[in-house]
N, C-alpha and C positions, 0 to 999 in steps of 0.2 A: 194577397198580403195587405194588411191594414197597418196604419201607423198613427201615432200621436207624437207631438213634439213637446219636449220638456223646456218650458220657458224659464222656470226657476226651480232649482233642485235642492236648496239648502234650508236649514232651520233658522237662520238669521241672516241679515244682510251685511255684507262687507264688500270691500273693493274686489270685483271679479266674481262675486257670489250673489246670486239672486234667490229670493224666497219663493215659496210654492206657487206654481202656475203651470197648467197643462193646456196645450192647444189641441182641441179635438178636431176641429175643421176650421175653415176660414172665418166663421162667425161665432164660434162657441169655444169658451175656455172654462176650465175648472180652476177656481181660485185666481187671485189677482195680485200675487206677490211680486211678479217681475214681468209685466206685460210690455212696458215701454222700451226697456233696454234691449229686448230681443226682437220685438215686432216693429219697433220704430213707427213709421207712418202707417203701416198696416194695422196698427192698434185702432185706428179710426173705423175699421171695418168690423170690429167686434160688436155683436148685437146681443149676445147672451153670456152672462157670467154665472156659473153654477158654484155656489159657495159651500164649502164643507163646514165652516163655522166662522165665528166673528172675530177671531184674533187678528191683530194688525198685520202680521206677516202673510196673511192670506187675503187681505182686503185692500191693502194700501194703494195699489195702482188704480183702483176704481176712481179715486179722486183725480189722478193725473191723466187718465184716459179722457175724462170729461173736461178737465181744465185745458189740456194741451190741444185737443182736437174738437173743441166745442163747435167751432165754425165749420169744420169739415164734415161733421156727422150729419147724416140724412135720415137716420132711423133711431128710434128710441132704444136706449140701452136697458135691457131687461136683466134685473138682478134676481136670481133664483136662490132660495135658501129655506131652511127649516124656519118655522114661525119664530122661535126665539132669536135666530140669527137675524132675520129681517127686523125684528123689534129692536135689537141691539144697534144695528146700523142706523135706523131712523132716529133713535133716541140719543145715541152717544157719538155718532160720527157725522152723518149728513143732517145736522140739526141747526144749521146756521150759526153755531158757535165754534165747532171744530172745523167744519167745512160747509159750504152752501148746501141747502136742501134742493138738489137739482130736480127732484120730482115735482117741484112747483115752478120750474123754469122751462119755458117752451124752447124748442130748437129755433135756430136763426131764421130759417125759411119755412117754418111749419108751426102750427098750433099744438102739435103733438108734444107731450112732455119729454124732456131729455132723458129721464129715468123712470122706469116702472118697476115696482117690487112685486114679486110673485112667490108665494109660499109653495113649498114642495112637501111631499109626504114620503116617509120611509116606505119602501116596497112598491111605490108607484113607478111605472115605466113611462118615460117621456120621449117622444119622437123628435129628433133633431133634423133629420133629412130622410130621404127615401130609404136609406139602408142603415142609419145610425140611431141608436137609442141610448138613453142614460137612466140609470136606476139608483137611487140613494139607498144605503143600508146603514144601520146604526153603528156608531163607534163609541169608544170610551175615552172621553177627554174631560177637561175641567169645566167646559161649557157644553151645552147641547151641540152635538156634532154628528157628521155622517161621512161615510166614504161613498164612492160611486163605482158602479160597474158600467163601463162603456162598451156597448156591443156594436160592432160594424160587420154587417153581413152575418156570417156564421161563427165569428170568433169575437172574443171579448178580452178587455183588460180591466183589472180591478185596481183601484187606488184607495188606500186606507185613509190618507191624510193623517192627522194627529190621533194617536190612540195608545192605550196601555194594554187593554185586553185584546186578544185576537180571536176570541170565541166566535163572534159573528163573521169575522173575516174568513175563518176556516170553514164555517158553515156555508158561506157563499161559494167558496172555491170547490168544496165537496159536492154541492148541489147543482152548480152550474158548470157542466162539463165543457161549455164553450169558452170558459176562461182559460186562456193560454199564456197570460202574463199577469203578474201581480206586483204592484209598487207598494212596498210597506215601509213605514217610517222607522227611523232609528236615530235618536237625537243626542244621547249622552254616552260617555265611556262607562264601562261596567262598574267602575268604582264609585259612580254617582247614582247607584241604584235607589237610594232614598229620595234624591231629587227627582229621578225619573218617575217614581211612584207618586210623589206629591204633585208633580206637574203633568202626570198622565202621559208619559212618553216611554219609549223603549231604549234599552241598551243592547249591544250585540249579544251579551250573555242571555238576557231575558228574551230577546227576539227568537233566538234559535232554540231555547228551551220550549217556548210556546209553540214553535213550528213542529215540534216532535209529535204534536197531536194530529197532524194532518196526514192523511193516507196517500193522497195523490203526489206524484213527483213529476208529472208530465206538463209542467208549466215553467216559464222563465221567472226567476225571482229578481226583482230590482229593489234597491234600497235608496231612499231619499231622506231629506230633512236632517242630515247630519249638520251639527254646528261647525262652521269652518275652523274654529279654534282647535277642535278636537279631531279634525279630519285624518291626520296621520295616525294617531293612536287608535282611532276607531277602524281605520282600514286594516291595521294589524289585528285588531280584536275580531273583526268580521272573518278574517282568514283563520284565526285561531278557533273560533266557535262554530263555523258554518257547517261542519260535518259533511253530509252528503250533498248539500246545496251548492250550486254554482251561482253565487250571489254577485250581482253587478251593481256597483255604486254609481248612481246617476250623476251627470254633470249638466249644467245649463246648456241648452240648445242641442242636446242629444235627441235622437229619434228612437222611439220604441216601436218595433214591428211585432205584430202578432197575427197568427193565422190558424 
């Protein structure tokens, strides 16, 4: 049995609600929306952050991991992302105007840089440890974006992050039989379909309409990225539209198991 921990499960930040972040193992996370609140001092042990895209709710805690634990860190923090994502971070966030450019700042007891940026490519499989791999796949958002398939041993979990189309998600699930769990975003109530289209997110109605194209049923479906303001109405709508699917709405600090 394998597991990952949900550090942040929601589509915006509010009291008691953290934005997107997934702990793969002790040193690797996907996205950085809610690292500090859940990991606290263990955040200093994170060595690799794998970004789905450049929006603030997915990157914000990079700044605070570095700021809060700068003196405690002993290894460079590696930021992995698509080329446009890395470009956006360097030009618009860690640019010495919004936040310091930590890639030019050495660690306290080392000449190694505090941060290193590493571009990743769609379809390339990256090794995290002896039994764990991560592979980005293309998603459909307002900025260049990707989801990830995380494989541990002989099983895998798919995480879409923000997306409107599920075509590539479905292709991944159908072609990779080792995927036994999928985390799919759903952000707005179904009466906000126009906003969902314009912002490249899903509603419960759209989500389950799109899932009709999938043939497999032998995987667990999880839903994340709900806006907390709409949690009650979307919980009702997910129950209304889910059909054959047993859909579980994720919360901060939950554990996903897959085997």
